[in-house]
N, C-alpha and C positions, 0 to 999 in steps of 0.2 A: 793770212793773218788776218782777222776782221777787226776795227777800230772805233772805237769811240770817242768822239771829238767832242769836245766840251770846253765854252769859254763862257766868260762874263758872267761868273755865278754871283758876283758881288754880295758875299754875304745872306744868299737865301738859301740857307739848308733845305726849307719845304720845297721850293723848286727841284734842288738836287734830289731830293730822295725819292719825288715823281720819276724824274730822266732815269734814275737808277732801277726804279721799278718797271718801267715801259722798256728799258733797253735790256733788261735781263735775261741772258741766252745768246742775245745777238753779237756779243764782240769777245775777243781775247786780250786785248788791250788797251790801253786808254792813251790819248793824247789832250794837255790842256792847254788852250791858247793865250791863259792869264788871265787877269783881273776878279782873285780870287775874293778880294775884300774890297770895301766901302760900299755906302747907300744900304745894305740890308743890313740886320738887328745880329746875325750870329756868324761873325767874322771866324771864332774860334771852330766852331763848329765844321764849318767849310774848312780851313786849312788843316784841321786834324784830319779829315777824312781823307783829302789830296795828299797830304803827307804820307797817312799808311797805303795808301793805293793806286795813288799815280806816279809812276817813273818819271814820264816825260811830260813835263810841263815846262812853262815860262812864264816870265814874269808879265804883267800887263803896266799900263802908265798908274792905274790907281795902286797896284802893289808895290809901285818903286814909290811913289809920293806917301803912303800911309807908312811905310816902313822908314821915312824921314830921308831918304836920297834923292829926292828931287823937291824944287820949291813948290807952292801952292798958287805961283801968280797966274798961272794959265788956268785955273779953275774958275767954277762959275760959285757965288756966292753959297748955296747950297752944298756944292760939292765939296766946297773950303771947309764949312761945317763939319759934313760928313766924314771925310779923312783924318781931320783932328779928333772927334768922338772916335774913329776907327782906331786911330794910335793909339789912344788912349784903352781903349776896351779891349786889346790884344791883350792874351798873356805873354810871359817872356818867352816861352815856346816860340807860340805862332808867330810874333814879332821878329824871332831869332829865322823860322824859315821863311818868312816872307821875305827877310833881309837877304837871304842867301840863294833866292832863284835866280836863275840862268837867264838873261836876255837871249829872245831871238834874233834873228831866224835860226831855226834849228833843221838841218835832214834827218830824215828818218824814213827809211824803207821803199827809196824812191819817190818821196814825196817830201814837200819840206813845209812847216807851220811856224807862222809868226803871231804877233798881237796886233799890229797895225799895219803899214806898211812894211814891206822889205828892207828898206831903206832907212826906217825910221817908226819907231812904236807908238808914237804919239800922231802920226799920220791917216788919216781917214782914207780909204777907199771907197766912195760915195757915189761918184759917176764914172762914166766911162773914161772922161779923160783920167781922171786916178788911175784908174786899171791900168790904160794903154802907156804911162807915164812909168811903169812895173815893167815891161816887159823884156828890157833888155838887163834887169836883177834876177830874172826866174830862170832856175839852174836846173829844175825838176819842171814835169809836166803839170802836177796839180800841184798848187801853194793853198793852204788854209790858213787863213787868216780869222781876227775878230774885232772887235773895239768897237763896231761900227754898232754894235747888237742890232742890226739887221740881216736876217735871213737870208739866204741866196747867195750871188756872187755874178762873176762875170766871167764868158768864154773869149778867148782872145783868140782870132781865126786872121787868116792872111790880108784881108780885105779889112779888119777892125774891131770893133769890141762887143760883143753881145750879153744883156744880162740875163741873169740866171734869177728865176723868182723864186719867191719863198712857197713852203707849202699853204697849199690853197686852204682857206679857213675852213672849209667842207671835207676836208682831208686832215688825216695824220702825217703823212707821207709824201714828199715830191720826190721822185728819181733822178737821178742826174747820170747818165750815160758818158763815161770818158772815152770818147771818138782819140784813134791812135794818132792823129795830125795838129790833135788842138792842143791850146794851153789853158788852164782853169786858174782862175783867184775864187776858191768856195768860202764861203761863211757861214758855219753850223748856227749863228745866230746867236743871242744869248740865252743862256739858263735862268737867269735870276733876274733880267730887267729888259724885258723885249722892248724897242720900240718902234716895230715896225707896224702895231696897229692890231698885234696878236699879241693876248695878254699869257697864250699858253708857253709853258717855258721851251725853249728851241736848243734841238742837239743837233748831232749826226752822226750816222754810221759810214764808214770808209770801208770798203773790201777792196783794195788793190786786185786781188786775183782776176774778180769779175767785172772789174773796171764801173762799179757801179757806186756813186755818192748817194748816199738816201738822209734827203734833210725830214728832220722829225719833228713833230711839235706835242706836245703833251700838256693837258690840264694839270693844275696842281691846286692846294688850297691856299689859293693868294688872300683870304680873309686873314688866314693864321700869320702870314706873311707880315701883312699889313699891320694887323695889330702888336705885335713884335717892334716894327719899325715906330710906332707910336709909343708905346712903352717906352721905348727906349730913350724917348725925348732927340729921338733926328726929326729933321723937317717933315711936316706934313707931306710935302710936294712928294719926296720918295716911296712912301705908302699909296698915297691915289693915283700914281702912274702905273704900280703895278696892274689896278683895277683895269686901266683902260691898254696897255700896253705901249704907251707912246710916248 
């Protein structure tokens, strides 16, 4: 089984379409680590596609809040504005789907996927210390997470934690070989709003049989996504950050 791994699409249908075109023929099934909506201008298009094509999907913190299942007190002013806009913009069908999304973590085909940390979907795995704290909660050798919008992850070895870097700017792919005795926390990066300095849409392909996890990047029509955000009346900052990937 070859898995297409998606996370943090955030209403960016342009980026999602580019990822699907780039990944065509490379996968058999799909996993999504959440945050389908918020920030981007096309939440309904993204939700409709996920509803029709993705069986293995969990909610992210923005899905939860935009569905009205959590408070906005921890969101920045821009995120607060975007969440309210997204809640109003979603159709009844989209809202019902997002409201009913499962909470992770979920074990599947010998790996686990979650949105943030294993212990809390709102917690970020940013540093080696963050990754180290997850060690006692890992039930599979490979755990896939999102939430940070930063492609890469962590390798947990007996003597510590090593960072796994994102795909290089001059490349479309970075291969992670899954060694038998180590544990891996792997982040495919954000499809719709990268924050690692690379504006290209990020995703991954995982092939457990071959013990390889492929971090991939693909360019997409950023100008189109930015124009839709501005036209929708969302904060300009949400458009500008797509161009910088930060």
